[in-house]
Steps between C-alpha positions, in 0.01 A plus 500: 500500500494880478818703459329823594661729752292576810262797478367660819225685313597842641329656200160345576322776682815710514543870422727598211610863472557616142795733442531706183876554530528821295272674749569344840830646626798654320831441677744684271325825407440429131123533542427132435427247772740208528578173677705655786207736555265204536738337747504823698119492535438131567444570871191703406354201315585251775346727765185531291441126530578377149632149442688571180577752229452494125742723312401619152773450233851623568678304224714661232270685263485799265197601712260562212239340729688557825654159542231287340721500191791282615835500320678270748302266724798420723632841602390815679462820303767746621234758588375258767838377623693175469458130563681552830239761591233242429677241713516752785127573458411130519719452807343796682146397405556147623650632825176694551287193426392627156486282190620649170305459175609654171315591182583265214410621148511189287260569215718758325839669515642834396592537134849566636529155657785306332254224415289736290799676348613161369149384407431801278840484328397238242249230412734213585704595809500270807233713670295576188198323652535632856244777438167503318572589136254488211485598136280783380176432319503537124399865534777571752274515802578317827426126511185540711286745696665469843534826690749638750382596848676833448300572185519406132611177335689240704730454201805709412680484165871425517715602203782255580290188456223661293252340737269611778571420867235474771486746792203486735626816667742765369671451163823485701368192689508209251323182610700184555398184315409250772429235235879468478625269781836681502323819602329326792828349614681834483229675700490227765876542539447869581237408758744257659769770511300712746379200701864413554555856625237444767172640370192345655266532205377681195228728382457396137415789270232436234503130583230411246687665209781247467359301206334618181295307246753337269258535206474877560121498467310830525334589829120536474351843556286592800390857426556802722608402854306569817632826644469348849722200425750482791788369288734796432591337169141546388456874502244668273768705326701195394395271211656204682172449685306461177629145451447169674853389571464138405818446303759751620506387865365247755582210269480141631873449436563736790410235757787255436750786522354612834544143618868512399536829687332359810720190492804728508373704796406183683871416520550800733347512850217736592469663158190632324370655177216744440386564146353819354206409276346745257235305309147525364404253775754559775333276756500203264873548444565528874319170547687335213845625600473420873323163473669171578786625715746473211488847340474841667470514877268801467379753245309826471284667238367855478146480638584687822721751315210690343267767638209274599501431873147506642366207699296342216799509262737351757248233598445404136872488431576283803213268407635463145847445640375222725300339217783513244829486691394280789806398701747694282708737709464870409720799570289808569621846401297822512782706345821444307740682271264476200173649627369814671557477875206349687457806723403704193346220294260405779491821701507777238690828526447526878495141626331436833760345736228269633458348152875447469508319834198291404661404167818394677308288752297345217818412308658355813191284562484326164608141452837531333822698514509879541711710265553854628640764265747749644324807640165331557586479870513882494171544314674669207263626228584501129745777410402761242779567252553747218546361152859624494576293812375171355742213448260216418482439121145370541382830650703717263339325202140518629499832686272663612219242492729244663780637714701181531652346809730771635242625751543185712878492458608829655765494776421361844472783757716424804544844662237769454728803522815359342605588146328255262319360806814304595488284189826635357778740592505608137316797355310317227317172567402300193136590570405801713402450862125550533460797733172367651696191606721696739225526761474120489875433529628219719644734761167686530312177567753306707407481866149642448246238606226647279709508182451276196848355555413405857174343379676288238764392752238394757295325233783296351647395836150410627429304183804280557337373819168402335528148361155532337616800295829343397368162399127466565206436272302798366120487479296798381190618681207604276557807284407838648482843330742653752670235710739227390520218752667161497625242744859375527505168677777269612486206739651726767320828428169631359473863386232716341643790298266795438565806280264787420623615158263796489508857626170448687420320825396139451340220694546128470298228669749266661456130421392306805832326549672838526264686731698389804838560339748744649684781326856399418706803596842602379452553127446874537181487290220706655156639432268209578309378807262219594150574631333172582457312175592795279835634393519877449775634274608859463595618151804296397485317831565137571615244752602142562292266713627178652300213638611192689 
């Protein structure tokens, strides 16, 4: 007999709106977004048609990596507010019908976390084995060849213990030792803390990094990486991509811990987890981590977060996804806080609004859950920043060949003509407002039926009504040089989704079963028409057909 709480599956086919709290809305004039600011703007997200929000980390932190270096898992950093502010946010979100997901960073902590302070104090303290410590080689070098995503060795020498500790990211982000059951128990207790406060789910940061190879074996080399690899961790200016990451992440021991995590969430009604997977074979990990209904509810990798976006690439990716992942439930993002905004990545310096609309309709049509990053509904391009304005340690280290992640993290523009675009009443936001974003501010687009904001709002509300898009099967039509087409079919609805991902007109011969289909209006997508047995698409045009 199961002791699981009921789960209404709101997340299956839902829309999750990602909030980067530092940049969403500042309520107290200090130039940094905060929890009361988010609460103030929840009506915008509800009106857009989202089902829930995901808030990037707001826990206590020295902010070396802007909250992804946690020093207290069970409290709010004062720059973001208080636990009472979080309770008020959850209450307001729930009143608006929005679920609340938070970003849980379990693989590592800050070096200022009390656990690490104790762990590094000696070789025999109660938490001596809570982090990954190793002796130097005979010549003093690190114990193996593992590399940090932020550049250089993944090992840092510590003079207190005269040992190295592992850090897959910054040296100030030591990795926890998941081989120690006490560590797992302590982390699960922090997860439970927020569930008891009313959160509806988690986005799990670096979910495949939890376990390392206990034997500390060297990773094999792979040579210079492909410059077109979509994974932002594999950039050609970073030696990290020169290894096959066999031993430092994606270890088989990860699966039992994910099952423990799932068993905890299953005690709370209507909860969910989405995992971020950065791996040499992201699709295989998505399949592995979402299989069986006892681990992650859904996961995402980085294949749609690169520059490639033409019809053959998308067709090939979706075919591989179907072959490898099968029934696993994906979460589709075209942008997030770690990559160049999709408007610029796919559309260049002057993105065509038709392409941005097409990309949104494509994302909304895929089998899975939609994750929408703040500002995408406005069509915001990547911000250009001066070196002296950078905050991201990744970009500061690798400038100018790699400019880091600040360009997608600049403040949300609410009012075009207000100081700091309405983000803050203060004079100095933590990152400068991008001046080109003012023309795309919320107040400029609100109420204009031809705006990007209006398009997104129509699309998401329309999508809610299409059972085939929320929970139907996806079947690809044959590959085409310009047009991506697939069916979404449910017992109650049959749709054909057509997208011309080229800047030239295109034609597509309609399959016989669809020649008598009718255009399904309401999505806002335009630029295609039927002429007998042929579909004609304008550049970046598309439509949805429905048949009985």
